[in-house]
FIPA-477904 format. One record per residue (C-alpha): residue in one letter; x, y, z; residue number from 1. Coordinates in steps of 0.02 Angstrom, whole numbers, plus 32768, in hexadecimal, padded with zeros to 4 digits. Layout:
BEGIN
KEDREN   residu      X      Y      Z   num
KEDREN        A      X      Y      Z   NUM
...
END
This chain:
BEGIN
KEDREN   residu      X      Y      Z   num
KEDREN        M   9BE6   F290   EF5F     1
KEDREN        K   9C1B   F230   EEC4     2
KEDREN        I   9C6D   F18E   EEDF     3
KEDREN        L   9CC8   F10C   EE6A     4
KEDREN        H   9CB1   F04E   EEA6     5
KEDREN        T   9D48   EFE7   EE5A     6
KEDREN        A   9D87   EF32   EE7E     7
KEDREN        D   9DE0   EE8D   EE5F     8
KEDREN        W   9E75   EEFD   EDFD     9
KEDREN        H   9EE3   EE43   EE14    10
KEDREN        L   9F7F   EEA8   EDD7    11
KEDREN        G   A00D   EE32   EDA1    12
KEDREN        K   9F93   EDBF   ED75    13
KEDREN        R   9FBF   ED50   ECD7    14
KEDREN        L   9F62   ECF6   EC54    15
KEDREN        E   9FBE   EC4B   EC46    16
KEDREN        K   A071   EC8B   EC09    17
KEDREN        F   A035   ED48   EBCE    18
KEDREN        S   A050   EDCD   EC41    19
KEDREN        R   9FB4   EE5F   EC65    20
KEDREN        L   A01A   EEC8   ECAA    21
KEDREN        E   A006   EF50   EC08    22
KEDREN        E   9F5A   EF31   EBF0    23
KEDREN        Q   9F2D   EF44   ECAC    24
KEDREN        R   9F92   EFF4   ECAE    25
KEDREN        I   9F2B   F031   EC1C    26
KEDREN        V   9EA0   EFFD   EC70    27
KEDREN        L   9EBA   F06C   ED00    28
KEDREN        E   9EDD   F107   ECBE    29
KEDREN        E   9E23   F0E0   EC66    30
KEDREN        I   9DF3   F0E3   ED22    31
KEDREN        I   9E64   F17C   ED3B    32
KEDREN        V   9E1A   F1D3   ECAD    33
KEDREN        I   9D64   F19C   ECDF    34
KEDREN        A   9D86   F1F1   ED87    35
KEDREN        D   9DB2   F290   ED50    36
KEDREN        D   9D2F   F29A   ECC8    37
KEDREN        E   9CA5   F279   ED4C    38
KEDREN        D   9CF7   F2CF   EDD1    39
KEDREN        V   9CDD   F269   EE4E    40
KEDREN        D   9D24   F282   EF05    41
KEDREN        V   9D40   F1DB   EF41    42
KEDREN        I   9D8B   F134   EEF3    43
KEDREN        L   9D5B   F08E   EF52    44
KEDREN        V   9DC9   EFE7   EF24    45
KEDREN        A   9D67   EF5C   EF5F    46
KEDREN        G   9DFF   EED6   EF7B    47
KEDREN        D   9E60   EE7C   EF14    48
KEDREN        L   9EE2   EEF8   EEEA    49
KEDREN        F   9F67   EE72   EEB5    50
KEDREN        D   9F5F   EDBB   EE68    51
KEDREN        S   9FDC   ED7A   EEEE    52
KEDREN        F   A00E   ED94   EFAD    53
KEDREN        N   A0B7   EDB7   EF6B    54
KEDREN        P   A098   EE20   EEC2    55
KEDREN        S   A125   EE4B   EE46    56
KEDREN        T   A16B   EF0C   EE64    57
KEDREN        E   A118   EF36   EDC3    58
KEDREN        A   A08D   EF11   EE06    59
KEDREN        T   A0A2   EF5A   EE9D    60
KEDREN        E   A0DF   EFFA   EE58    61
KEDREN        L   A04C   EFEC   EDCB    62
KEDREN        L   9FC3   EFFA   EE64    63
KEDREN        Y   A024   F091   EEBC    64
KEDREN        K   A03B   F0F8   EE31    65
KEDREN        S   9F98   F0D5   EE02    66
KEDREN        L   9F2D   F0FC   EE9C    67
KEDREN        K   9F9E   F1B5   EEB8    68
KEDREN        K   9F4B   F1E5   EE14    69
KEDREN        L   9EBC   F1B5   EE50    70
KEDREN        T   9EBF   F232   EEE1    71
KEDREN        K   9EE3   F2AE   EE5D    72
KEDREN        N   9F6C   F311   EED2    73
KEDREN        G   9F12   F2DD   EF75    74
KEDREN        E   9E67   F31C   EF2A    75
KEDREN        R   9E15   F286   EF2F    76
KEDREN        L   9E10   F205   EFB9    77
KEDREN        V   9E2B   F14D   EF94    78
KEDREN        V   9DF8   F0C3   F010    79
KEDREN        A   9E47   F012   EFBF    80
KEDREN        I   9E1C   EF71   F035    81
KEDREN        A   9E7C   EECD   F01F    82
KEDREN        G   9E29   EE2A   EFCA    83
KEDREN        N   9E45   ED7F   EFE5    84
KEDREN        H   9ED5   ED93   EF69    85
KEDREN        D   9F4C   EE04   EFC9    86
KEDREN        S   9F88   EDF6   F062    87
KEDREN        P   9F4D   EE5F   F0DD    88
KEDREN        D   A003   EEAA   F126    89
KEDREN        R   A03B   EEE6   F08E    90
KEDREN        I   9FAA   EF42   F069    91
KEDREN        D   9FB9   EF94   F110    92
KEDREN        A   A068   EFB1   F106    93
KEDREN        P   A069   F04F   F0A9    94
KEDREN        D   9FEA   F09B   F0EF    95
KEDREN        S   A045   F138   F14B    96
KEDREN        L   A08B   F178   F09B    97
KEDREN        A   9FF7   F14D   F040    98
KEDREN        R   9F8E   F1B8   F0D2    99
KEDREN        A   9FE5   F256   F0A1   100
KEDREN        C   9FB0   F246   EFDC   101
KEDREN        G   9EF1   F220   F013   102
KEDREN        I   9EF7   F15C   F00D   103
KEDREN        L   9EB9   F0EC   F085   104
KEDREN        F   9EFA   F03B   F090   105
KEDREN        A   9E86   EFB5   F104   106
KEDREN        G   9EE8   EF10   F101   107
KEDREN        Y   9E78   EEB2   F195   108
KEDREN        P   9DCD   EEBA   F1D4   109
KEDREN        Q   9E08   EF14   F26D   110
KEDREN        T   9E6C   EFA1   F22C   111
KEDREN        T   9E56   F042   F27A   112
KEDREN        F   9E8B   F0FD   F233   113
KEDREN        F   9ED5   F184   F297   114
KEDREN        K   9E6B   F232   F2B9   115
KEDREN        E   9EC8   F29C   F25C   116
KEDREN        T   9EAA   F31F   F1D4   117
KEDREN        L   9F18   F302   F12F   118
KEDREN        D   9F76   F387   F0D4   119
KEDREN        C   9F08   F370   F03E   120
KEDREN        G   9E6B   F3AD   F0D6   121
KEDREN        I   9E1C   F30E   F0C0   122
KEDREN        S   9E09   F2E5   F18A   123
KEDREN        I   9DE4   F246   F1CA   124
KEDREN        S   9D6D   F277   F269   125
KEDREN        Q   9D44   F1C0   F2AE   126
KEDREN        S   9D85   F10D   F29A   127
KEDREN        E   9D76   F078   F2FA   128
KEDREN        P   9D7D   EFBB   F2B6   129
KEDREN        G   9D29   EFA7   F220   130
KEDREN        F   9CF6   F05F   F205   131
KEDREN        I   9D33   F109   F1C5   132
KEDREN        E   9CDF   F1B0   F1CC   133
KEDREN        V   9D2B   F235   F164   134
KEDREN        K   9CFB   F2E7   F130   135
KEDREN        L   9D46   F335   F07E   136
KEDREN        P   9D56   F3E1   F07A   137
KEDREN        K   9CE9   F3EC   EFD3   138
KEDREN        Y   9C51   F3B1   F03E   139
KEDREN        D   9BEE   F3E3   F0F8   140
KEDREN        Y   9BAC   F324   F11A   141
KEDREN        P   9C30   F29C   F125   142
KEDREN        L   9C50   F1EF   F0D1   143
KEDREN        R   9C2E   F168   F14F   144
KEDREN        L   9C82   F0C7   F10D   145
KEDREN        I   9C71   F002   F167   146
KEDREN        I   9CFB   EFBF   F111   147
KEDREN        T   9D1D   EEF1   F115   148
KEDREN        P   9DB4   EEB1   F0C7   149
KEDREN        Y   9DA9   EDF9   F0A5   150
KEDREN        A   9DF6   ED8D   F13D   151
KEDREN        N   9DD9   ECB6   F152   152
KEDREN        E   9D5A   EC8F   F1C5   153
KEDREN        Y   9DA0   EC75   F24D   154
KEDREN        R   9E0F   ED28   F24F   155
KEDREN        M   9D5A   ED73   F22B   156
KEDREN        K   9D20   ED0F   F2CA   157
KEDREN        T   9D9B   ED3D   F320   158
KEDREN        F   9D89   EDFA   F30A   159
KEDREN        L   9CCA   EDF6   F31F   160
KEDREN        A   9CEF   ED9C   F3C6   161
KEDREN        A   9C99   ED14   F387   162
KEDREN        S   9C70   ECAA   F442   163
KEDREN        N   9C43   EBF7   F3E5   164
KEDREN        E   9C96   EB9F   F354   165
KEDREN        E   9BDF   EB9A   F317   166
KEDREN        D   9BB3   EC40   F305   167
KEDREN        E   9B8B   EC73   F258   168
KEDREN        L   9BEC   ECE2   F20B   169
KEDREN        R   9B89   ED36   F1A4   170
KEDREN        N   9B1A   ED68   F250   171
KEDREN        L   9BA2   ED94   F2B2   172
KEDREN        L   9BD0   EE1F   F22C   173
KEDREN        G   9B1D   EE5E   F213   174
KEDREN        R   9B1E   EE80   F2BF   175
KEDREN        Q   9BCC   EED3   F2B2   176
KEDREN        W   9B92   EF48   F228   177
KEDREN        L   9AE8   EF64   F283   178
KEDREN        D   9B5E   EF99   F2F6   179
KEDREN        L   9BB2   F019   F2B0   180
KEDREN        A   9B1F   F06B   F247   181
KEDREN        E   9ACA   F078   F2D7   182
KEDREN        R   9B58   F0DD   F334   183
KEDREN        Y   9B92   F137   F28F   184
KEDREN        C   9B1C   F11E   F1F5   185
KEDREN        D   9A9F   F1A8   F20B   186
KEDREN        S   9A4C   F21D   F188   187
KEDREN        K   9AAD   F2AB   F1A7   188
KEDREN        G   9B3E   F252   F149   189
KEDREN        V   9B53   F1D2   F0B2   190
KEDREN        N   9B61   F128   F0E2   191
KEDREN        V   9BBF   F0A2   F06E   192
KEDREN        L   9BF6   EFEF   F0A8   193
KEDREN        M   9C82   EFA1   F03B   194
KEDREN        A   9CC8   EEE5   F02B   195
KEDREN        H   9D18   EE6B   EFF6   196
KEDREN        L   9C99   EDD9   F020   197
KEDREN        F   9C40   ED54   EFAC   198
KEDREN        M   9B8A   EDA6   EFDE   199
KEDREN        M   9AD5   ED57   EF82   200
KEDREN        K   9A32   ED5F   EFCC   201
KEDREN        K   99E8   ECFB   F031   202
KEDREN        G   998C   EC6A   EFC4   203
KEDREN        E   99CC   EC7B   EF37   204
KEDREN        V   9A5C   EC23   EEC8   205
KEDREN        P   9B03   EC6A   EEF1   206
KEDREN        P   9B5C   ECB9   EE5F   207
KEDREN        E   9BE6   EC60   EE1A   208
KEDREN        E   9C86   EC91   EE55   209
KEDREN        P   9D12   ECBE   EDC9   210
KEDREN        E   9D5C   EC21   ED77   211
KEDREN        D   9E16   EC16   EDA8   212
KEDREN        E   9DE5   EC88   EE2D   213
KEDREN        K   9E2D   EC50   EEEE   214
KEDREN        P   9D75   EC29   EF34   215
KEDREN        I   9D17   EC5C   EFD3   216
KEDREN        L   9CB0   EC0C   EFE9   217
KEDREN        H   9D0D   EB63   F029   218
KEDREN        I   9D4A   EB24   F0D4   219
KEDREN        G   9DB0   EB88   F122   220
KEDREN        G   9D7C   EC20   F0C7   221
KEDREN        A   9CDF   EC84   F0E2   222
KEDREN        Q   9C29   EC45   F0CB   223
KEDREN        A   9BAF   ECC1   F065   224
KEDREN        I   9B67   ED5A   F0B1   225
KEDREN        Y   9AB1   ED75   F094   226
KEDREN        T   9A7B   EE30   F04D   227
KEDREN        A   99FE   EE27   F0E9   228
KEDREN        N   9A9C   EE48   F153   229
KEDREN        I   9ACC   EEFE   F11C   230
KEDREN        P   9A52   EF7D   F19B   231
KEDREN        K   99D4   EFED   F15E   232
KEDREN        P   9A55   F099   F155   233
KEDREN        I   9AC7   F060   F0E3   234
KEDREN        Q   9A9F   F0C9   F02E   235
KEDREN        Y   9B0C   F04D   EFC5   236
KEDREN        V   9B7F   EFA8   EFDB   237
KEDREN        A   9C0A   EFB7   EF6C   238
KEDREN        L   9C55   EEFD   EF55   239
KEDREN        G   9CFC   EE97   EF17   240
KEDREN        H   9D1E   EDE2   EEE6   241
KEDREN        L   9C8F   EDAD   EE5D   242
KEDREN        H   9CE5   EDED   EDAD   243
KEDREN        R   9C40   EE02   ED5E   244
KEDREN        Y   9BE5   EE9B   ED8F   245
KEDREN        Q   9B4D   EE57   EDE4   246
KEDREN        E   9AD2   EECF   EE45   247
KEDREN        I   9AA0   EE4E   EEE3   248
KEDREN        D   9A23   EEB7   EF14   249
KEDREN        K   99C0   EF58   EF03   250
KEDREN        L   992E   EF68   EF68   251
KEDREN        K   9974   EF85   F012   252
KEDREN        M   9A03   EFE2   EFCE   253
KEDREN        P   9A6B   EFE3   EF32   254
KEDREN        I   9AF4   EF41   EF4B   255
KEDREN        V   9B61   EF31   EEC1   256
KEDREN        Y   9BFD   EECA   EE6F   257
KEDREN        S   9C58   EF4C   EDFD   258
KEDREN        S   9CAF   EEC3   ED9A   259
KEDREN        S   9D70   EEB1   ED8D   260
KEDREN        P   9DAC   EF2E   ED0A   261
KEDREN        L   9DDB   EE9B   ECA5   262
KEDREN        S   9DA5   EDF3   EC6F   263
KEDREN        Y   9E1C   ED91   ECBB   264
KEDREN        S   9DF3   ECD6   ECA0   265
KEDREN        F   9DA6   EC80   EBED   266
KEDREN        A   9D13   EC6E   EC63   267
KEDREN        E   9D01   ED30   EC3C   268
KEDREN        A   9CF9   ED2E   EB92   269
KEDREN        G   9C8D   EDB5   EB47   270
KEDREN        Q   9C75   EE0C   EBFB   271
KEDREN        Q   9C53   EEC6   EBED   272
KEDREN        K   9CCB   EF1A   EC6A   273
KEDREN        Y   9C89   EFB9   ECD3   274
KEDREN        V   9CBE   F026   ED84   275
KEDREN        V   9C18   F067   EDD3   276
KEDREN        I   9BFB   F122   EDE9   277
KEDREN        V   9B92   F139   EE88   278
KEDREN        T   9B59   F1E0   EEC4   279
KEDREN        L   9B12   F1F1   EF87   280
KEDREN        K   9AA2   F275   EFEF   281
KEDREN        P   9A89   F266   F0A6   282
KEDREN        G   99E4   F218   F0C5   283
KEDREN        E   99C0   F1DF   F017   284
KEDREN        E   99C9   F14F   EF9B   285
KEDREN        A   9A62   F13D   EF4D   286
KEDREN        S   9A68   F13B   EE87   287
KEDREN        F   9AEE   F0E2   EE2F   288
KEDREN        R   9B19   F0B3   ED70   289
KEDREN        Q   9BAE   F03F   ED16   290
KEDREN        Q   9C1C   F09B   ECCB   291
KEDREN        P   9C4E   F025   EC24   292
KEDREN        L   9D2C   F013   EC2B   293
KEDREN        Q   9D51   EFFF   EB6B   294
KEDREN        T   9E13   EFDB   EB56   295
KEDREN        G   9E5E   EF2E   EB7E   296
KEDREN        K   9E67   EE9F   EB21   297
KEDREN        P   9DC2   EE37   EB00   298
KEDREN        L   9DD0   ED6E   EB3B   299
KEDREN        H   9D77   ED0C   EAA9   300
KEDREN        R   9D4F   EC43   EAAA   301
KEDREN        K   9D3B   EC1A   E9EB   302
KEDREN        R   9D1A   EB73   E9AB   303
KEDREN        F   9D58   EB3D   E8ED   304
KEDREN        E   9D46   EA92   E885   305
KEDREN        D   9DB9   EADE   E7FA   306
KEDREN        I   9E68   EB0D   E80E   307
KEDREN        N   9E6F   EBA7   E7A1   308
KEDREN        E   9DC4   EBE1   E7D3   309
KEDREN        A   9E28   EBF9   E876   310
KEDREN        K   9EA5   EC59   E82C   311
KEDREN        E   9E38   ECDB   E7D7   312
KEDREN        W   9DD0   ED07   E878   313
KEDREN        L   9E80   ECF4   E8DB   314
KEDREN        Q   9ECB   ED7D   E866   315
KEDREN        Q   9E22   EDE0   E876   316
KEDREN        N   9E3C   EDEF   E932   317
KEDREN        Q   9EDC   EE18   E952   318
KEDREN        N   9ECC   EE75   E9F3   319
KEDREN        S   9E92   EDE9   EA61   320
KEDREN        W   9E9C   ED5D   EACF   321
KEDREN        V   9E65   ECAC   EA70   322
KEDREN        E   9E46   EC09   EAC7   323
KEDREN        L   9E2C   EB9D   EA26   324
KEDREN        T   9DE0   EAFB   EA02   325
KEDREN        I   9DF9   EAA2   E966   326
KEDREN        V   9D9A   EA19   E950   327
KEDREN        S   9DCB   E98B   E8CB   328
KEDREN        D   9DCD   E8D6   E89E   329
KEDREN        D   9E68   E8B0   E8E3   330
KEDREN        F   9EE8   E923   E94E   331
KEDREN        M   9F3F   E9A6   E922   332
KEDREN        N   A005   E994   E8DE   333
KEDREN        A   A079   EA21   E90D   334
KEDREN        E   A076   EA73   E864   335
KEDREN        D   9FB9   EAB0   E875   336
KEDREN        R   9FE5   EAD0   E917   337
KEDREN        R   A085   EB3F   E8FB   338
KEDREN        S   A013   EB89   E859   339
KEDREN        L   9F9E   EBE4   E8C0   340
KEDREN        L   9FFB   EC07   E94A   341
KEDREN        Q   A078   EC81   E8D5   342
KEDREN        V   9FBB   ECD8   E89E   343
KEDREN        H   9F96   ED15   E94A   344
KEDREN        E   A006   ED39   E9D2   345
KEDREN        G   9F7B   ED29   EA5F   346
KEDREN        I   9F45   EC82   EA5D   347
KEDREN        V   9F46   EC50   EB12   348
KEDREN        T   9F05   EB7E   EAED   349
KEDREN        I   9EED   EB13   EA54   350
KEDREN        I   9E74   EA9E   EA8F   351
KEDREN        P   9E5B   EA02   EA02   352
KEDREN        E   9DBD   E995   EA10   353
KEDREN        V   9DBB   E905   E9A3   354
KEDREN        R   9D14   E8D2   E955   355
KEDREN        N   9D4F   E825   E905   356
KEDREN        I   9D40   E79E   E968   357
KEDREN        T   9D59   E70A   E8F1   358
KEDREN        G   9DE7   E689   E92E   359
KEDREN        L   9DB5   E683   E9D9   360
KEDREN        A   9E0E   E62B   EA51   361
KEDREN        S   9DEA   E583   EA85   362
KEDREN        E   9D7D   E575   EB21   363
KEDREN        S   9DE9   E4EC   EB66   364
KEDREN        K   9E19   E531   EC14   365
KEDREN        S   9E9C   E4A3   EC22   366
KEDREN        I   9F5C   E4E3   EBE8   367
KEDREN        D   9FE2   E47B   EBB9   368
KEDREN        L   A081   E4DC   EC04   369
KEDREN        N   A105   E470   EB8F   370
KEDREN        Q   A0D4   E4CF   EAFB   371
KEDREN        P   A13C   E548   EAAE   372
KEDREN        I   A141   E5ED   EB09   373
KEDREN        D   A0F7   E62A   EA47   374
KEDREN        E   A076   E5C9   EA3F   375
KEDREN        L   A04B   E5E8   EB03   376
KEDREN        F   A036   E6AA   EADA   377
KEDREN        V   9FE8   E673   EA4B   378
KEDREN        Q   9F53   E610   EABF   379
KEDREN        Y   9F5B   E6A2   EB4C   380
KEDREN        F   9F67   E72C   EAC0   381
KEDREN        A   9EAF   E6DE   EA72   382
KEDREN        Y   9E58   E6C3   EB14   383
KEDREN        K   9E86   E77B   EB53   384
KEDREN        N   9E51   E7CE   EAA7   385
KEDREN        K   9DCB   E761   EA51   386
KEDREN        Q   9E3A   E74B   E9BB   387
KEDREN        Q   9EE2   E70D   E979   388
KEDREN        P   9F75   E787   E984   389
KEDREN        S   9FA6   E7DB   E8F0   390
KEDREN        E   A05B   E7BF   E896   391
KEDREN        E   A08B   E864   E8C3   392
KEDREN        I   A062   E825   E98A   393
KEDREN        L   A0CA   E78C   E977   394
KEDREN        K   A15A   E7E5   E935   395
KEDREN        L   A15F   E85F   E9B7   396
KEDREN        F   A154   E7C8   EA35   397
KEDREN        K   A1E3   E764   E9F7   398
KEDREN        E   A246   E806   E9FF   399
KEDREN        I   A21D   E815   EA9D   400
KEDREN        K   A23F   E760   EAD1   401
KEDREN        A   A2F0   E77A   EA7A   402
KEDREN        E   A325   E7F9   EADD   403
KEDREN        Q   A2EB   E796   EB7F   404
KEDREN        V   A36A   E735   EB3E   405
KEDREN        E   A3FE   E783   EB22   406
KEDREN        E   A3F8   E7D3   EBD3   407
END
């Protein structure tokens, strides 16, 4: 049985003021082509389908159309769970219609599915909260999925019937997984765990969460889950949440973050993105490999000390998003900023870095508030920026002051 593991689509996510929806459309088409070329049987989407609880109509439409294409008209099973960016109710809402197409949604850890045979021939043979067994027409053995969509610690403990507040979530979840595995996950089928969680090996430094990601490891969120909590019958663990491809553990079984399909912040600049192709047989170790994704604009963090060099690089790298740092002896003027923006449409941020530290403000901490406002501004600017304001900045300040007087 061949499985494609992907996660963290974040449909509708923007890069500052720039929409990424068209890039997302293109990279999802690439994933659909990979699924077809690899002739995979199952698609697992491990959470964060959307970037917000209330996604746009365009993002919602893109999700449903892409998942429908991934099913290949019902021939392939698609299972998608909620992440910490998703509204669990929104993920669960289209379930009855989606099932008819071979798409199973799970918004909550306690999600269950009706036992039924879908029109496409896929059969749901067993289900209880956090578990589903599916039979595909092509195979004489079932796929068992332990699924854990994201929920904050309070909701997760409520689902797991914690007896007191001191119960550790990782131990409660480990016992739940073990109970399901012992009852359902024998060597006569293939056994997978899919979750949207922060997972790590006990005793190791936790992997970094994405720069602009809503963190899971915080008060009211959910603590890290250890790889030791995963029961032995599981052959592969498909994770979502961390945006960089990572193999958290391979000693017991592959425990893998597939990565997001696009780089979503400049902290991810230069990262190669992937989906994971997993091959499973009953009673055998899983084999898996990364499949690189080629579409999507690269993100660059660039630093220049010369405006003309910056323009030359920008002209040669048009199909990209850029965070640009310009180092100079003085603050960048408006004309230079405009000239850079005219060269490249994908400049997200321009960061001026001033290296001239001459003309420092007086270290005196006493300020005479009876001085004219212009002089107070000069002193404040010099204190904050370690240099005197330029003529252009002084001119801008006087224009703002004049506007305030008029109002």
